VMD Tcl script that draws the C-alpha trace (Angstrom):
set ca {
  {78.12 97.24 134.51}
  {79.19 95.30 131.46}
  {76.95 92.97 129.57}
  {78.89 89.87 130.73}
  {78.70 90.94 134.36}
  {74.95 91.43 134.09}
  {74.49 87.98 132.56}
  {76.65 86.41 135.23}
  {74.69 88.18 137.95}
  {71.39 87.03 136.43}
  {72.69 83.44 136.25}
  {73.75 83.54 139.90}
  {70.38 84.97 140.93}
  {68.58 82.25 138.96}
  {70.67 79.55 140.66}
  {70.01 81.01 144.11}
  {66.29 81.15 143.37}
  {66.33 77.53 142.14}
  {68.08 76.37 145.31}
  {65.59 78.24 147.50}
  {62.66 76.68 145.63}
  {64.18 73.20 145.95}
  {64.68 73.69 149.70}
  {61.08 74.84 150.09}
  {59.82 71.85 148.12}
  {61.94 69.46 150.20}
  {60.66 71.00 153.42}
  {57.07 70.71 152.23}
  {57.62 67.07 151.24}
  {59.15 66.08 154.58}
  {56.39 67.90 156.46}
  {53.67 66.07 154.53}
  {55.48 62.75 154.94}
  {55.71 63.26 158.70}
  {52.01 64.12 158.94}
  {51.07 60.99 156.97}
  {53.25 58.78 159.23}
  {51.78 60.27 162.41}
  {48.22 59.94 161.11}
  {48.86 56.36 159.99}
  {50.29 55.46 163.39}
  {47.32 57.03 165.18}
  {44.88 55.20 162.89}
  {46.60 51.88 163.55}
  {46.55 52.48 167.29}
  {42.82 53.26 167.17}
  {42.13 50.15 165.11}
  {44.14 48.05 167.55}
  {42.19 49.44 170.50}
  {38.89 48.79 168.72}
  {39.92 45.24 167.90}
  {41.03 44.68 171.49}
  {37.74 46.07 172.75}
  {35.74 43.88 170.36}
  {37.57 40.73 171.44}
  {37.08 41.59 175.10}
  {33.34 42.15 174.56}
  {33.14 38.83 172.73}
  {34.73 37.03 175.70}
  {32.16 38.30 178.19}
  {29.06 37.85 176.02}
  {27.32 34.54 176.66}
  {26.99 32.37 173.53}
}
mol new
graphics top color blue
foreach p $ca { graphics top sphere $p radius 0.5 }
foreach p [lrange $ca 0 end-1] q [lrange $ca 1 end] { graphics top cylinder $p $q radius 0.2 }
display resetview
């Protein structure tokens, strides 16, 4: 294999590796973002239920 062919092959391999790493990073980012959104939604739902419960308890408690 000639020197130019080897360099070209190494450049192609480096580009393929870079693309694979970028895809892995993008997948990791979207996974983390989804987890944060789901957790945030669950936290908000729990807070809403607690607030609703507190207001209902306040309505039935004599002053």
